[in-house]
C-alpha atoms as one frame of an Amber mdcrd trajectory, in Angstrom:
protein
  15.072   3.681   3.883  15.134   5.628   0.648  13.027   6.378  -2.466  14.355
   3.934  -5.074  13.354   5.693  -8.381  11.436   8.639  -9.968  11.258  12.290
  -9.087  12.272  11.694  -5.452  14.962   9.192  -6.168  17.571   8.641  -3.536
  15.935  10.776  -0.915  16.092   9.213   2.538  12.793   8.774   4.493  12.116
   8.924   8.174  10.585   5.866   9.811   8.719   5.717  13.174  10.737   4.527
  16.122   9.971   1.178  17.629   8.734  -2.054  16.135   5.099  -1.124  15.517
   5.892  -0.611  11.812   7.978  -2.931   9.600   9.462  -0.771   6.799   9.846
  -2.748   3.593  13.515  -3.173   2.698  14.894  -1.310  -0.283  15.492  -4.635
  -2.062  11.932  -5.947  -1.721  10.468  -2.413  -2.519  12.528  -2.362  -5.705
  11.312  -5.833  -6.646   7.763  -4.893  -5.911   7.874  -1.692  -7.973   9.438
  -3.384 -10.891   6.318  -5.456 -11.019   3.949  -2.466 -10.336   5.567   0.028
 -12.731   3.162  -0.545 -15.659   0.171   0.292 -13.296   1.692   3.533 -11.891
   1.611   6.345 -14.445  -1.420   8.470 -13.690  -2.679   6.026 -11.084  -4.644
   6.442  -7.933  -2.659   4.456  -5.272  -3.968   3.485  -1.898  -1.531   2.642
   0.764  -3.234   0.885   3.787  -1.299   0.519   7.114   1.139   3.046   5.600
   3.849   3.164   8.451   6.327   5.691   7.193   4.506   6.153   3.876   7.467
   4.679   1.867   5.338   2.585  -0.344   2.875   5.324  -1.331   5.682   7.795
  -1.755   7.571   5.444  -4.103   4.330   5.238  -6.154   3.974   8.968  -6.295
   7.734   9.345  -7.170   7.223   6.860 -10.059   4.207   8.688 -11.618   1.098
   7.939  -9.666  -1.318  10.835  -9.857  -2.574  10.647  -6.354  -1.983   8.501
  -3.259  -3.978   7.859  -0.137  -2.003   7.073   3.064  -4.050   5.410   5.779
  -2.534   4.955   9.239  -3.829   5.241  12.741  -0.578   5.823  14.672   0.258
   9.419  15.561   4.003   8.928  15.256   3.553   7.255  11.879   1.317  10.074
  10.633   4.012  12.527  11.668   6.562  10.538   9.633   4.312  10.376   6.589
   3.560  14.057   6.663   7.237  14.999   7.012   8.276  12.487   4.285   5.772
  13.900   1.936   6.865  17.506   2.613  10.530  16.412   2.315   9.979  14.677
  -1.097   7.705  17.533  -2.289   4.844  15.180  -3.030   2.381  16.410  -0.459
   0.193  18.107  -2.972  -0.601  14.668  -4.570  -1.427  12.989  -1.305  -4.333
  12.633   1.117  -3.398  11.412   4.637  -6.127   9.700   6.607  -5.383   9.228
  10.370  -7.721   6.479  11.155  -8.183   2.778  11.300  -7.532   1.192   7.804
 -10.926  -0.519   7.765 -12.850   2.505   8.678 -10.936   4.675   6.164 -11.906
   2.556   3.268 -15.321   4.192   2.977 -13.676   7.604   3.088 -11.876   7.094
  -0.211 -13.836   8.948  -2.948 -12.395   8.059  -6.341 -14.028   6.749  -9.479
 -11.411   4.023  -9.506  -8.284   3.033  -7.499  -5.647   1.553  -9.782  -3.550
  -0.072  -6.952  -4.502  -0.876  -3.366  -1.502  -1.822  -1.339  -1.713  -3.233
   2.209   0.872  -4.168   4.742  -1.173  -4.991   7.868   0.149  -6.519  11.092
   0.787 -10.143  10.493  -1.315 -13.010  11.922  -4.389 -10.886  12.855  -6.643
 -11.552   9.908  -6.585  -7.903   8.751  -6.153  -8.944   5.160  -9.442 -10.830
   5.137 -11.291  -8.075   6.932  -9.923  -5.463   4.561 -10.942  -7.547   1.530
 -14.437  -8.022   2.736 -14.928  -4.271   2.727 -13.039  -3.640  -0.464 -15.170
  -5.998  -2.483 -18.043  -3.619  -1.958 -16.288  -0.363  -2.560 -17.189   1.241
  -5.913 -13.594   2.317  -6.569 -12.464  -1.245  -6.540 -13.139  -2.553 -10.101
 -12.106  -5.564 -12.062  -9.090  -3.468 -13.106  -7.950  -2.604  -9.555  -4.718
  -4.468  -8.513  -4.667  -5.337  -4.850  -1.308  -6.192  -3.396  -0.977  -7.651
   0.167   2.321  -7.950   1.972   2.052 -10.950   4.390   3.895 -13.506   6.350
   5.145 -16.417   4.362   2.827 -18.831   6.028  -0.305 -16.667   5.552  -2.968
 -18.720   3.606  -5.124 -16.779   1.016  -7.293 -19.747   0.003 -10.219 -17.613
   1.101  -9.859 -15.251  -1.893 -12.453 -16.904  -4.095 -15.136 -16.912  -1.460
 -14.675 -13.114  -1.115 -14.913 -12.653  -4.888 -11.211 -12.237  -5.671  -8.870
 -14.095  -7.978  -5.155 -14.631  -7.091  -3.013 -13.297  -9.968   0.457 -14.205
  -8.539   2.463 -14.550  -5.393   6.046 -13.303  -4.996   7.912 -14.932  -2.112
  10.990 -13.446  -0.277  13.090 -14.878   2.607  10.868 -13.417   5.286   7.538
 -12.413   3.607   5.586 -12.388   0.421   3.499 -10.257  -1.844   0.067 -11.564
  -2.977  -1.395  -9.865  -6.049  -5.198 -10.233  -6.625  -8.141  -8.684  -8.361
 -11.921  -8.893  -8.151 -13.169 -11.950 -10.022
């Protein structure tokens, strides 16, 4: 896995061993960031369920002002910390070693520009996170929320939580769902 573009372009990132994390492939990451690029310069980026930190590091490399990395695995936190040091982006990052849902109240920003989450599939984590995010002061009508999910995951619950689906990008094995507060 590598950084696709920006100040850390082409640098290889470490990933935690085992199958607890599913690093986003370079091809999918490139497609995702082509869609996110207009939102990144000067942005506050939140990377929930960070894994190796590859998504948040890509955002920083492409011009985000600050990124929050939220992960509860000790091995993943070690990877994120090492990757941030290796890419020389650690000074623009906050790493929170805790459960993603608990960490949401620990983010103290006026506004988050992009919230990205790649939770374990099939556990309902997306819905639980959105239930909390809808009440966070840093999630405004301008905050873009992107969820990486299994292809068969149904997001019909978004309106009842106060979110509107902007678009859905499907790949062979998963999808990205883009939404905002209604």
